[in-house]
Structure formats: structure tokens, C-alpha cells
mmCIF file of the N, C-alpha and C atoms, coordinates in Angstrom:
data_MODEL
# 
_entry.id   MODEL 
# 
loop_
_atom_site.group_PDB 
_atom_site.id 
_atom_site.type_symbol 
_atom_site.label_atom_id 
_atom_site.label_alt_id 
_atom_site.label_comp_id 
_atom_site.label_asym_id 
_atom_site.label_entity_id 
_atom_site.label_seq_id 
_atom_site.pdbx_PDB_ins_code 
_atom_site.Cartn_x 
_atom_site.Cartn_y 
_atom_site.Cartn_z 
_atom_site.occupancy 
_atom_site.B_iso_or_equiv 
_atom_site.pdbx_formal_charge 
_atom_site.auth_seq_id 
_atom_site.auth_comp_id 
_atom_site.auth_asym_id 
_atom_site.auth_atom_id 
_atom_site.pdbx_PDB_model_num 
ATOM 1  N N  . MET A 1 1  ? 178.389 129.575 72.901  1.00 0.00 ? 1  MET A N  1 
ATOM 2  C CA . MET A 1 1  ? 179.440 129.219 74.178  1.00 0.00 ? 1  MET A CA 1 
ATOM 3  C C  . MET A 1 1  ? 179.411 130.122 75.273  1.00 0.00 ? 1  MET A C  1 
ATOM 4  N N  . ILE A 1 2  ? 178.143 130.927 75.388  1.00 0.00 ? 2  ILE A N  1 
ATOM 5  C CA . ILE A 1 2  ? 177.843 131.901 76.693  1.00 0.00 ? 2  ILE A CA 1 
ATOM 6  C C  . ILE A 1 2  ? 177.319 130.583 77.222  1.00 0.00 ? 2  ILE A C  1 
ATOM 7  N N  . GLU A 1 3  ? 175.797 130.143 76.248  1.00 0.00 ? 3  GLU A N  1 
ATOM 8  C CA . GLU A 1 3  ? 175.180 129.285 77.493  1.00 0.00 ? 3  GLU A CA 1 
ATOM 9  C C  . GLU A 1 3  ? 175.788 127.631 78.002  1.00 0.00 ? 3  GLU A C  1 
ATOM 10 N N  . ALA A 1 4  ? 176.859 127.574 77.122  1.00 0.00 ? 4  ALA A N  1 
ATOM 11 C CA . ALA A 1 4  ? 177.438 126.398 77.838  1.00 0.00 ? 4  ALA A CA 1 
ATOM 12 C C  . ALA A 1 4  ? 178.517 126.923 78.940  1.00 0.00 ? 4  ALA A C  1 
ATOM 13 N N  . ASN A 1 5  ? 178.895 127.911 78.743  1.00 0.00 ? 5  ASN A N  1 
ATOM 14 C CA . ASN A 1 5  ? 180.079 128.131 79.746  1.00 0.00 ? 5  ASN A CA 1 
ATOM 15 C C  . ASN A 1 5  ? 178.949 128.567 81.115  1.00 0.00 ? 5  ASN A C  1 
ATOM 16 N N  . ALA A 1 6  ? 177.841 129.197 80.919  1.00 0.00 ? 6  ALA A N  1 
ATOM 17 C CA . ALA A 1 6  ? 176.578 129.404 82.005  1.00 0.00 ? 6  ALA A CA 1 
ATOM 18 C C  . ALA A 1 6  ? 176.294 127.968 82.559  1.00 0.00 ? 6  ALA A C  1 
ATOM 19 N N  . ASP A 1 7  ? 175.949 126.809 81.371  1.00 0.00 ? 7  ASP A N  1 
ATOM 20 C CA . ASP A 1 7  ? 175.750 125.325 82.226  1.00 0.00 ? 7  ASP A CA 1 
ATOM 21 C C  . ASP A 1 7  ? 176.835 125.171 83.194  1.00 0.00 ? 7  ASP A C  1 
ATOM 22 N N  . LYS A 1 8  ? 178.181 125.269 82.950  1.00 0.00 ? 8  LYS A N  1 
ATOM 23 C CA . LYS A 1 8  ? 179.145 124.611 83.370  1.00 0.00 ? 8  LYS A CA 1 
ATOM 24 C C  . LYS A 1 8  ? 179.235 125.331 84.596  1.00 0.00 ? 8  LYS A C  1 
ATOM 25 N N  . VAL A 1 9  ? 178.865 126.663 84.582  1.00 0.00 ? 9  VAL A N  1 
ATOM 26 C CA . VAL A 1 9  ? 179.275 127.502 86.023  1.00 0.00 ? 9  VAL A CA 1 
ATOM 27 C C  . VAL A 1 9  ? 178.132 126.919 86.954  1.00 0.00 ? 9  VAL A C  1 
ATOM 28 N N  . GLU A 1 10 ? 176.704 126.777 86.630  1.00 0.00 ? 10 GLU A N  1 
ATOM 29 C CA . GLU A 1 10 ? 175.574 126.396 87.042  1.00 0.00 ? 10 GLU A CA 1 
ATOM 30 C C  . GLU A 1 10 ? 175.826 125.226 87.779  1.00 0.00 ? 10 GLU A C  1 
ATOM 31 N N  . LYS A 1 11 ? 176.335 124.139 87.286  1.00 0.00 ? 11 LYS A N  1 
ATOM 32 C CA . LYS A 1 11 ? 176.801 122.568 87.391  1.00 0.00 ? 11 LYS A CA 1 
ATOM 33 C C  . LYS A 1 11 ? 177.450 122.758 88.518  1.00 0.00 ? 11 LYS A C  1 
ATOM 34 N N  . ALA A 1 12 ? 178.513 123.710 88.449  1.00 0.00 ? 12 ALA A N  1 
ATOM 35 C CA . ALA A 1 12 ? 179.814 124.142 89.445  1.00 0.00 ? 12 ALA A CA 1 
ATOM 36 C C  . ALA A 1 12 ? 179.294 124.318 90.516  1.00 0.00 ? 12 ALA A C  1 
ATOM 37 N N  . ILE A 1 13 ? 178.146 125.484 90.520  1.00 0.00 ? 13 ILE A N  1 
ATOM 38 C CA . ILE A 1 13 ? 177.702 125.774 91.676  1.00 0.00 ? 13 ILE A CA 1 
ATOM 39 C C  . ILE A 1 13 ? 177.124 124.921 92.656  1.00 0.00 ? 13 ILE A C  1 
ATOM 40 N N  . ARG A 1 14 ? 176.120 124.268 91.816  1.00 0.00 ? 14 ARG A N  1 
ATOM 41 C CA . ARG A 1 14 ? 175.257 122.956 92.486  1.00 0.00 ? 14 ARG A CA 1 
ATOM 42 C C  . ARG A 1 14 ? 176.031 122.106 93.061  1.00 0.00 ? 14 ARG A C  1 
ATOM 43 N N  . GLU A 1 15 ? 177.249 121.655 92.393  1.00 0.00 ? 15 GLU A N  1 
ATOM 44 C CA . GLU A 1 15 ? 178.059 120.661 93.013  1.00 0.00 ? 15 GLU A CA 1 
ATOM 45 C C  . GLU A 1 15 ? 178.708 121.382 94.657  1.00 0.00 ? 15 GLU A C  1 
ATOM 46 N N  . ALA A 1 16 ? 179.135 122.664 94.805  1.00 0.00 ? 16 ALA A N  1 
ATOM 47 C CA . ALA A 1 16 ? 179.758 123.299 95.620  1.00 0.00 ? 16 ALA A CA 1 
ATOM 48 C C  . ALA A 1 16 ? 178.437 123.261 97.079  1.00 0.00 ? 16 ALA A C  1 
ATOM 49 N N  . ALA A 1 17 ? 177.351 123.662 96.287  1.00 0.00 ? 17 ALA A N  1 
ATOM 50 C CA . ALA A 1 17 ? 176.358 123.729 97.290  1.00 0.00 ? 17 ALA A CA 1 
ATOM 51 C C  . ALA A 1 17 ? 175.795 122.454 97.893  1.00 0.00 ? 17 ALA A C  1 
ATOM 52 N N  . GLY A 1 18 ? 176.169 121.283 96.753  1.00 0.00 ? 18 GLY A N  1 
ATOM 53 C CA . GLY A 1 18 ? 175.693 119.931 97.293  1.00 0.00 ? 18 GLY A CA 1 
ATOM 54 C C  . GLY A 1 18 ? 177.164 119.582 98.503  1.00 0.00 ? 18 GLY A C  1 
ATOM 55 N N  . GLN A 1 19 ? 178.296 120.012 98.334  1.00 0.00 ? 19 GLN A N  1 
ATOM 56 C CA . GLN A 1 19 ? 179.558 119.790 99.393  1.00 0.00 ? 19 GLN A CA 1 
ATOM 57 C C  . GLN A 1 19 ? 179.032 120.747 100.497 1.00 0.00 ? 19 GLN A C  1 
ATOM 58 N N  . LEU A 1 20 ? 178.393 122.054 100.611 1.00 0.00 ? 20 LEU A N  1 
ATOM 59 C CA . LEU A 1 20 ? 178.202 122.714 101.648 1.00 0.00 ? 20 LEU A CA 1 
ATOM 60 C C  . LEU A 1 20 ? 176.893 122.134 102.665 1.00 0.00 ? 20 LEU A C  1 
ATOM 61 N N  . SER A 1 21 ? 175.607 121.250 101.643 1.00 0.00 ? 21 SER A N  1 
ATOM 62 C CA . SER A 1 21 ? 174.725 120.778 102.132 1.00 0.00 ? 21 SER A CA 1 
ATOM 63 C C  . SER A 1 21 ? 174.812 119.723 102.766 1.00 0.00 ? 21 SER A C  1 
ATOM 64 N N  . ASP A 1 22 ? 176.141 118.954 102.667 1.00 0.00 ? 22 ASP A N  1 
ATOM 65 C CA . ASP A 1 22 ? 176.527 117.840 103.289 1.00 0.00 ? 22 ASP A CA 1 
ATOM 66 C C  . ASP A 1 22 ? 177.228 117.899 104.425 1.00 0.00 ? 22 ASP A C  1 
ATOM 67 N N  . GLU A 1 23 ? 177.758 119.218 104.534 1.00 0.00 ? 23 GLU A N  1 
ATOM 68 C CA . GLU A 1 23 ? 178.505 119.646 105.940 1.00 0.00 ? 23 GLU A CA 1 
ATOM 69 C C  . GLU A 1 23 ? 177.558 120.053 106.970 1.00 0.00 ? 23 GLU A C  1 
ATOM 70 N N  . GLU A 1 24 ? 176.699 120.972 106.253 1.00 0.00 ? 24 GLU A N  1 
ATOM 71 C CA . GLU A 1 24 ? 175.983 121.489 106.929 1.00 0.00 ? 24 GLU A CA 1 
ATOM 72 C C  . GLU A 1 24 ? 174.599 121.353 106.451 1.00 0.00 ? 24 GLU A C  1 
ATOM 73 N N  . GLU A 1 25 ? 173.688 120.512 106.802 1.00 0.00 ? 25 GLU A N  1 
ATOM 74 C CA . GLU A 1 25 ? 172.367 120.424 105.888 1.00 0.00 ? 25 GLU A CA 1 
ATOM 75 C C  . GLU A 1 25 ? 171.488 121.228 106.667 1.00 0.00 ? 25 GLU A C  1 
ATOM 76 N N  . CYS A 1 26 ? 171.002 121.879 107.785 1.00 0.00 ? 26 CYS A N  1 
ATOM 77 C CA . CYS A 1 26 ? 170.309 122.566 108.116 1.00 0.00 ? 26 CYS A CA 1 
ATOM 78 C C  . CYS A 1 26 ? 170.374 124.219 107.534 1.00 0.00 ? 26 CYS A C  1 
ATOM 79 N N  . ASP A 1 27 ? 171.619 124.483 107.629 1.00 0.00 ? 27 ASP A N  1 
ATOM 80 C CA . ASP A 1 27 ? 171.691 126.026 106.909 1.00 0.00 ? 27 ASP A CA 1 
ATOM 81 C C  . ASP A 1 27 ? 171.646 125.886 105.299 1.00 0.00 ? 27 ASP A C  1 
ATOM 82 N N  . VAL A 1 28 ? 172.451 125.142 104.804 1.00 0.00 ? 28 VAL A N  1 
ATOM 83 C CA . VAL A 1 28 ? 172.699 125.075 103.534 1.00 0.00 ? 28 VAL A CA 1 
ATOM 84 C C  . VAL A 1 28 ? 171.706 124.229 102.711 1.00 0.00 ? 28 VAL A C  1 
ATOM 85 N N  . GLY A 1 29 ? 171.050 124.701 101.635 1.00 0.00 ? 29 GLY A N  1 
ATOM 86 C CA . GLY A 1 29 ? 170.723 123.241 100.484 1.00 0.00 ? 29 GLY A CA 1 
ATOM 87 C C  . GLY A 1 29 ? 168.993 123.917 100.352 1.00 0.00 ? 29 GLY A C  1 
ATOM 88 N N  . HIS A 1 30 ? 168.716 124.253 101.470 1.00 0.00 ? 30 HIS A N  1 
ATOM 89 C CA . HIS A 1 30 ? 166.920 124.674 101.504 1.00 0.00 ? 30 HIS A CA 1 
ATOM 90 C C  . HIS A 1 30 ? 166.996 126.305 100.878 1.00 0.00 ? 30 HIS A C  1 
ATOM 91 N N  . SER A 1 31 ? 167.968 127.163 101.107 1.00 0.00 ? 31 SER A N  1 
ATOM 92 C CA . SER A 1 31 ? 167.983 128.310 100.622 1.00 0.00 ? 31 SER A CA 1 
ATOM 93 C C  . SER A 1 31 ? 168.027 128.345 99.293  1.00 0.00 ? 31 SER A C  1 
ATOM 94 N N  . ALA A 1 32 ? 169.162 127.352 98.727  1.00 0.00 ? 32 ALA A N  1 
ATOM 95 C CA . ALA A 1 32 ? 169.098 127.346 97.248  1.00 0.00 ? 32 ALA A CA 1 
ATOM 96 C C  . ALA A 1 32 ? 168.144 127.358 96.343  1.00 0.00 ? 32 ALA A C  1 
# 
């Protein structure tokens, strides 16, 4: 269960980072 939850959290973080990178490609995305 812990691994599954971590997988969901990581996916959510990637999605959030993707949204940020869409708004600010220069600052966000490369650091992740």
C-alpha cells in the first residue's frame, strides 16, 4: 500500500510540475 500511495503522490507531483512548466518553461521543468 505504501508503494502504491507513493506512486500516486509522485504522479501528482509530476502532473503539478507539468502544469507549472507549461506556465513557466524557463524556470520550472529543468530543475525537477
